[in-house]
N, C-alpha and C positions, 0 to 999 in steps of 0.2 A: 504493500500499500504506499502511495505517495502522500506523506503526512501533509505536506505544504498544499496540495491540490484538495485534499480532504477538507483542510481549514478553510480554504476558499469557498468550497461548497457548502460547508456547514459552520456558521458563525458559532465560535465557541468561548467560553471562558475556562480558566485553569484553576483547579482546586487542588491544593496539596494536603495531602495526607501522611501521617507518620504512624507506622505499624513498628512496634519493637525497635525503636530508633532507626528505622529505614524510611525513606521518605519516596514518596510516590507523587507523581504528577498526573492527574485525572483531567482529560477534556470533557466537557459537559456542554450542552447546548447554551447559547447566550440567552436565548428566548425559547418558550414552548411553543410560540405561536404557529410554526409551520407543522407542528405535531400534533394539533388539536383540531377536532372537526367542528367548524363553527356551528354546524347544525344539531350537533350532539356532543357538547364539549367532554362529557363524562365517557364517552364510548372510546375504548382504548386510551385512555388517559396516559400520557407517558410518565408513568411511575419510575421508569428506569432512568430517567434524566436527573437523578439527585443520588447523593451518597447518604444512604440510610444509616442511622445508628446502629441497627442489627447488621449491617454488613461490616461494620468497623469490628463488632463483637466476634463474628464467625471469622472474619480475617485474622484477627489476633489469636483465636483458638487454633486455627490452621498452622500458622506461624510458630506456635508453640509447640506442634507435634513434629518428633523427629521424623524426617523423611524415610520412607522404605522404597528401595529400588523397584519393588514389583507391585507397589499399592497403587491402583488406578482410582482416581477420583473423578466422580461426575459432580458438575456444579449445575443446578437448575435454576432458571431465572438470574442468569448472572448480570443483567442490568448493564451498566458502562464497564464492568469488568474489575472491579477493585478486588474481590474475594479470590477469584481464580490467579490474577496477576501476583497478588502477594503469595499465595500459595505456591505458586510456581517459582517465584524468587527465592523462596526458602527450601526448593530442591523438591517439591512434591509434582507428581504426574497427573495433570488436570485436564479434563474435558470440560470446557465452559461451554453452556448451551442458553439460547434464548429464542422466543418465538418472533419478537418483533425485529424486522430487517433494520431499522434504525438503531435500536440498542446494539445489535450485533456489529454494525458498521462502527459505533463508538468503542465498542469493546475491542475490536481488531486493531483500532487506531491506538487505544490506550495499551495494548499488549506490546505493539511496535514502540510506542514512546518510552515504556518503563522496562522492557526485557530486551537487552542488547541481544542475548543469545538463549532464548527458551529451548532451541533445539527441539527434541521429540517431547519434551516436559508439557507443552501447552497445545492443546486443539481447541478450535473454536467453531461450533456447529450450530446450525438452526434446530430447534426441537419444538414439536407440538406435543404437550402432555396428553391430549386426547389421541393423537394418532402417531405414538412415539416410534421413531426410526432410528435406532441405535445400534453401536457395537455392544461392547461388554461382555460379561456382566462386571460390575464395579465393586470394589472392596469399600467404597465410602460413597455415599450419596449426600451432598450438601446444598443448602439454600438459604437465603435471607430474604426476609419479607416476601414470601411465595404464597402464603395463605391468606387470601383476601376474599375468595367468594366460594360458597358452599358448592357451588357446581364443579369445583376443582377437587373436592374431597376425594371422590372416587377414582379419577384419573390419577391422582397423585399417590394414592395409597397402591393403586394397581401398577404404577410405574416403579414405586419401591419394590415390591414383590417381583417384579419381572426383571429388574436390572440390578438387584443387589445380590452379591454372592452370598451363599449361606456363611451364617457367621458374621456377615458385614454389619455396617453401622450407617444410620442416617444421623446427621448433625443438622438441625434447624435453629435459626436464631429469627425470632417473631417478636413483634411489638405485643403488647397485653391488649389484644382487642377480642371481642366476642367470637370472631370467626377463627382465629388461631387457638383459642382455649377449647373450641367446640372441635376442632381437627384432633387437637391432643386427646380429648376425652373418647372420640371416635376410636382412635388407634389403640388406646390403652387395653382394649380388649383382646388384642392380638399381638401388642408389641409391649416390651418393657421399656418404660420410659424415666431417664433421669434428667430431671430439670432444674436449673439453676436460674434464679431472678438475678439480674445485673442492672445497675443504674449508670447510665451515663450522664454526666453533669457537665454544663456550660454556664457561662454567666448568664444566660438567658432562660435555660429551661433544665429540668431533669427528665431524662427519658428512660423508663424502665424496660429492659429487654429479657424474653426468655431463651435461654440457650439450652435445647433439648437433644439428648442423645438417645436414640432409638435402635433397639435390636428386637427381631422377631423372637417371640416366646416359642419353646419347644412344640408347644401345641398348635401354633399357628404356622409351621413350616409346611 
């Protein structure tokens, strides 16, 4: 990708993020106008065009995990790419996925901007949770702020069951919303869930985030 051409075609602003003393520069849209349908502003609203607090929590969690050469990580809903880029920079093998083509373009640009030599450690591809077309299976499936709609509950659980290796783990970072709590409650029947509440604080606000680790129960295999 030609980054200069990308920025000419996509007016951007740069946000700097620090994870475990490493700095990352993320290109984000300068304005959301071109990504919003004026006739239906909430349809496909570009939630990907922001660095969410939950993404910072998940990125930090992956950065703190020792990399394993054979471990394959699948990130769902990668947005502008922070989590996968951080994970790859700390030595993990990651497949970043998104459904939105604009988000994919920004993720690819940000990967090129931040990873001088990711080699085979990072792949980026489109993924529709409702009609998944993937390789795999994966040792670890991760996502941040992916549980917004109840219509995604069944496709997400099916994706976890289909693409997670036996004994594998799902790690999700989610804001404390009704839908995210309902999703964890649904999965608790067949998944062991270990959840921690974390709070990110700034001068302006405090943001609670749930970091949940999920593994299939023996009876759910």
